[in-house]
DODO-81944 format. One line per 10 residues: number of its first residue (from 1); their letters; for each residue x, z, y of C-alpha. Coordinates in steps of 0.5 Angstrom, whole numbers, always signed. Each point is the difference from the previous one (the first is absolute). Example, Ala and Ser with C-alpha at 12.3 -4.5 7.8 and 13.67 -1.06 7.14 Angstrom:
2
1 = as = +25,+16,-9; +2,-2,+7
***
This chain:
470
1 = mwrilfiail = -8,-72,-53; +3,-6,+3; -4,-5,-3; -6,+2,+3; +2,+1,+7; +5,-7,-1; -6,-4,-2; -4,+2,+5; +5,-1,+6; +1,-7,-4
11 = lislprtlwa = -7,-2,+1; -1,+3,+7; +6,-3,+3; -1,-7,-3; -6,-6,+2; -5,+0,-5; +2,-7,-3; +7,+3,-2; -3,+6,-4; +4,+2,-6
21 = qepewqvcra = -4,-3,-6; +1,+4,-7; -2,-6,-5; -4,+1,-6; +5,+0,-6; -1,-2,-7; +4,+3,-6; +3,-6,-4; +5,-2,-6; +6,-4,+2
31 = eagaaapvvh = +5,-4,-3; +7,-3,+3; -1,-7,+4; +5,-4,+3; +0,+3,+7; -5,+5,+0; -4,+4,-6; -6,-3,-3; -6,+5,+0; -6,-1,-4
41 = dcrpagdvid = -6,+4,-3; -1,+4,+7; -6,+5,+1; -1,+5,+6; +5,+5,+1; -5,+5,+2; +0,+6,+5; +7,+3,-3; +6,-5,-1; +4,+4,-5
51 = pqgrelwlrs = +7,-2,-2; +3,+6,-3; +3,+0,-6; -1,-8,-1; +1,-7,+3; -6,-2,+4; -1,-7,+3; -5,-1,+6; -3,-7,+3; -4,-1,+6
61 = vvqrpqgdep = -2,-5,+5; +1,+1,+7; -1,-4,+7; +6,+0,+5; -3,+5,+6; -1,-4,+6; +5,+0,+6; +7,-1,+1; +3,+6,-2; +4,+1,-6
71 = valyvvgaas = -3,+2,-7; +3,+5,-5; -3,+2,-7; +1,+8,+0; +0,+4,-7; -1,+7,+1; +1,+4,-6; +4,+3,-6; +2,-6,-3; +5,-5,+0
81 = seawlngqtl = -2,-7,+2; +1,-7,+0; -5,-6,+4; -1,-7,+0; -4,-4,+5; -3,-7,-3; +6,+0,-5; +5,+2,+5; +4,+6,-1; -1,+5,+6
91 = gqngrpggss = +5,+5,-2; +1,+7,-4; -1,+7,+1; +5,+3,-5; -1,-4,-7; -6,+1,-4; +1,+0,-7; -4,+1,-7; +4,+6,-1; +4,+6,+3
101 = aterpgryea = +6,-3,-2; -1,-7,+3; -4,+3,+6; +4,+1,+7; -4,+5,+4; -2,-3,+7; -2,+3,+7; -7,+4,+0; -1,-5,+6; +2,-7,+0
111 = tlpipermwr = -1,-6,+5; +1,-7,-2; -1,-5,+6; -3,-6,-2; +3,-7,+3; -5,-4,+4; +2,-6,-5; -3,+3,-6; -7,+0,+3; -5,-5,-2
121 = aadnvvvvrl = -7,-1,+4; -4,+4,-5; +0,+3,-7; +7,+3,+0; +2,+3,-7; +4,+7,+1; +3,+3,-7; +3,+7,+0; +3,+3,-6; +1,+7,+0
131 = ssfhglvrld = +3,+6,-5; +1,+7,+1; +4,+3,-6; +4,+5,+5; -6,+4,+3; +2,+8,-1; -7,+2,+1; -7,-4,-2; -4,-2,+6; -7,-1,+0
141 = gpiaaimvap = +0,-6,+5; +8,-2,-1; -2,-7,+4; -2,+2,+7; -1,-7,+3; +2,-7,-1; -2,-4,+6; +2,-6,+4; +1,+2,+8; +3,-2,+6
151 = ypwpsrtvlv = +8,+1,+0; +3,+5,+2; -5,+6,-1; -1,+4,+6; +5,+5,+2; -1,+7,-3; +5,+3,+6; -6,+4,+3; -2,+3,-6; +7,+2,-2
161 = aiafliagal = +1,+3,+7; -7,+4,-1; +2,+3,-7; +7,+1,+3; -2,+4,+6; -5,+4,-4; +5,+2,-5; +5,+2,+5; -5,+5,+3; -2,+2,-7
171 = faaafgfgvi = +8,+2,-1; +0,+3,+7; -6,+4,-2; +3,+2,-7; +7,+2,+3; -4,+4,+5; -4,+4,-5; +6,+1,-4; +3,+4,+6; -6,+4,+1
181 = yslrrtrssl = +0,+2,-8; +8,+2,+1; -3,+5,+5; -6,+2,-2; +0,-1,-8; -8,-2,+0; -3,-4,-5; -4,-4,+5; +7,-3,+3; +3,-2,-6
191 = alaglagvag = -6,-3,-3; -1,-4,+7; +7,-2,+0; -1,-3,-7; -6,-3,+2; +4,-4,+6; +6,-2,-4; -4,-2,-6; -5,-5,+5; +6,-2,+3
201 = vqamleslra = +4,-2,-6; -7,-4,-2; +0,-4,+6; +7,-2,-1; -2,-2,-7; -6,-4,+2; +5,-4,+5; +4,-2,-6; -3,-6,-1; +1,-3,+7
211 = lvpyaypihg = +7,+3,+1; +3,-2,-7; -2,-6,-5; +1,+4,-6; -1,-3,-7; -7,+1,-3; +2,+5,-5; +1,+5,+6; -7,-1,+2; -2,+5,-6
221 = lrlvgiwvlt = +4,+5,+2; -2,+0,+7; -7,+0,-2; +2,+6,-4; +4,+3,+6; -6,-1,+4; -5,+4,-4; +5,+6,-2; +1,+1,+8; -7,+0,+1
231 = aafavllvsy = -2,+5,-5; +6,+4,+3; -4,-1,+6; -6,+2,-2; +3,+7,-4; +3,+2,+6; -6,-2,+5; -4,+5,-5; +6,+5,+0; +0,+0,+8
241 = vvsrfwpqar = -8,+1,+1; -1,+5,-5; +6,+4,+2; -3,+0,+7; -7,+1,-1; -1,+3,-7; +6,+3,-3; -4,+4,-5; -1,-7,-4; +7,-3,+1
251 = rplitltvaa = +2,+0,-7; -6,-2,-3; -2,-5,+5; +7,-3,+0; +0,+0,-8; -7,-4,+0; +4,-5,+5; +6,-1,-4; -5,-2,-6; -5,-4,+4
261 = vaatwlapgf = +6,-4,+3; +3,-1,-7; -6,-3,-3; +0,-5,+5; +5,-4,-3; -5,-2,-5; -4,-4,+5; +1,-7,-1; +4,-4,+6; +5,+4,+4
271 = dlktaaalmv = -4,-1,+6; -5,+4,-3; +5,+5,-3; +3,+1,+7; -7,+1,+4; -3,+4,-6; +6,+5,+1; -1,+0,+8; -7,+1,-1; +1,+6,-4
281 = glalstlaag = +5,+4,+5; -5,-2,+5; -6,+3,-3; +3,+6,-3; +3,+2,+7; -7,-1,+3; -3,+5,-5; +6,+5,+2; -1,-2,+8; -8,+1,-1
291 = vgvrrgvpga = +2,+7,-3; +4,+2,+6; -6,-3,+5; -4,+5,-4; +5,+6,+1; +1,-2,+7; +8,-1,+0; +2,-3,+6; +2,-8,-1; -5,-1,-6
301 = rltlaylaaf = -5,-3,+4; +4,-6,+3; +4,-1,-7; -7,+0,-3; -2,-6,+5; +7,-4,-1; -1,+0,-8; -7,-2,+0; +1,-5,+5; +6,-3,-5
311 = iaigvlfpnw = -5,+1,-6; -5,-4,+4; +5,-6,+1; +2,+1,-7; -7,-1,-3; -2,-6,+5; +7,-3,+1; +4,+1,-6; +6,-5,+1; +1,+3,+7
321 = lidlsyflfa = +1,+7,-3; +6,-2,-5; +3,-5,+5; +2,+1,+7; -6,+6,+2; +4,+4,-5; +6,+1,+4; -4,+1,+6; -4,+5,-3; +6,+4,-2
331 = aglvlpllma = +3,-1,+7; -6,+2,+3; +0,+6,-4; +7,+3,+0; +2,-2,+7; -5,+4,+4; +1,+6,-5; +7,+0,+1; -1,+0,+8; -5,+6,-1
341 = evvrlgrddq = +5,+3,-5; +6,+0,+5; -5,+3,+6; -2,+5,-5; +7,+2,-2; +1,+2,+8; -7,+3,+0; +2,+4,-6; +6,+2,+2; -3,+3,+7
351 = grevaltraa = -5,+3,-4; +4,+4,-5; +4,+3,+6; -6,+2,+3; -2,+3,-7; +6,+3,-1; +0,+4,+7; -7,+2,-1; +2,+3,-7; +6,+4,+2
361 = arphcltvas = -5,+3,+5; -5,+2,-6; +5,+0,-7; -6,+2,-4; -4,-6,+2; +1,-8,-2; -2,-4,+6; -4,-6,-3; +0,-7,+3; -7,-3,-3
371 = srgvervpla = -5,-5,+1; -4,+5,+4; +6,+2,+4; +5,+6,+0; -2,+6,-4; +4,+7,-1; -1,+2,-8; +2,+7,-2; +5,-1,-6; -4,+5,-4
381 = divavvgadd = -6,-5,+0; +5,-5,-3; -1,-1,-8; +4,-6,-1; +3,-6,+4; +0,-7,-4; +3,-6,+2; -4,-6,+2; +6,-5,+3; +0,+0,+7
391 = yvelrltrgr = -5,+6,+0; +0,+7,-4; -7,+3,-2; +0,+7,+1; -5,+4,-5; -3,+6,+4; -4,+6,-3; -7,-1,-1; +1,-7,-2; +2,-3,+7
401 = kmlhaarldr = +5,-6,+0; +3,-3,+6; +5,-6,+1; +6,+2,+4; +5,-6,+3; +6,+3,-3; +5,-1,-6; +0,+4,-6; +8,+1,+1; +0,+2,+7
411 = letdlaegfl = -6,+5,-1; +4,+3,-6; +5,+3,+5; -5,+2,+5; -4,+4,-4; +1,+7,-1; +3,+4,-6; -6,+0,-5; +0,-7,-1; +3,-4,-5
421 = rvhrsvianl = +1,-7,-2; -3,-1,-7; +0,-7,-1; +3,-6,+4; -7,-1,+4; -3,+8,+0; +2,+6,+3; -4,+6,-2; -1,+7,+4; +2,+5,-5
431 = ahvrgferdg = -5,+5,+3; -5,-4,-3; +3,-1,-7; -4,+4,-6; +4,-2,-6; +4,-6,-3; -1,-4,-7; +3,-5,-4; -2,-7,+0; +4,-4,-5
441 = grgrllmdeg = +7,+0,+3; -2,+2,+6; -4,+5,+4; -6,+2,+4; -1,+5,+5; -7,+3,+0; -2,+2,+7; -5,+5,+2; -4,-6,+4; +0,-7,-2
451 = aplpisrnrl = +3,-5,-6; +6,+2,-3; +6,-3,+3; +5,-4,-4; +8,+3,-1; +5,-6,-1; +5,+1,-6; +6,+1,+4; -3,+6,+4; -4,+3,-6
461 = stvrdvlegt = +6,+5,-1; +1,+2,+8; -8,+1,+0; +0,+4,-6; +6,+5,+3; -3,+0,+7; -7,+2,-3; +3,+5,-5; +4,+3,+6; -6,+1,+4
***
């Protein structure tokens, strides 16, 4: 993340004559010399400089950047390094060697200032020795950059401040949704708490390079951690959206998400792994939101537009999606939902009080709050009540269905005798039961209308006793 933003700031903030120059490197053989190694048999290094599992010697000819500012050689990558300029040593980052026993790991980012006296008028020869025997994960691009640039590099304070600000907002949202979950026990609140918390942790992990000069072996673990957090975010995002807008497909869609996200580990490079995992979550969440739009579920249209916008960003500007915009996306998603959830809690409490008052006046009816308004449904017309996270689905006679803004636990106490909880997500009207059958170690209620209802194992004996007594 920071490499792209940082180099962009560097190039924008400095005069054109002081822009960083990344030399054309050659891979060479080397022998010990009196003051510096002697390199020979050089050939072009190619696009990827890879010292993993070996010792690597590089050579390049550079010119001193114009201007009076100090200059340094920057080595950014998973390797120990040592450098010379015109036969004089610049310094070491760790201690490169020919084996893991002789190498001492260096930092992932190394800065080797170049004294002014070392420069020649032209054709300055830079030699860099690299080795990387302690990497815990093999990387497709272990060396991010070896460049000559003005010293010091521009401050990353602004970038770190932005990341910390977003992380703080995400952690606050995670806490808020955790409190809501403790009150309402809804899957959506738990998923949103997880979304915010995972994104907040990742924002901190992305900032690690700017805060801690860590040794290069940690970089591989950091990249794995970023991918794992992104994969978790993708699964939680799908879990939230499908529970909210397409609850019937929750289990198969989450299973598909887990399988697809796991498959992104096979992609080359951690940037691609991370982007692919996030795009999987966005794509499948968009599918679920689209179904919600078709069904007329409140909030589905806005969610679909928001997800589609970030898919477009991911396709057009993939580096933006896996960098700072990923955290902006997470914050932009969960913070408005948190505010809406708090408002909805207040409205739901008022609505429940009104509904309970009306229901008390008509004990044989259920007052239903749906997208069409408030309706009274005779209890005799209710075949079953099926949980759908923040809503319940009322299955009525003549094949009708309604969504009711209530929790299943609350309805279990509000419904009259004759209704029985047969599953953690199902309440059945015993008046519409026409039979019972076993289904492996479980059972199913056969209803006079609609599909059979599942009976959970721990409720099987209770349901059987009730049916035998009626």
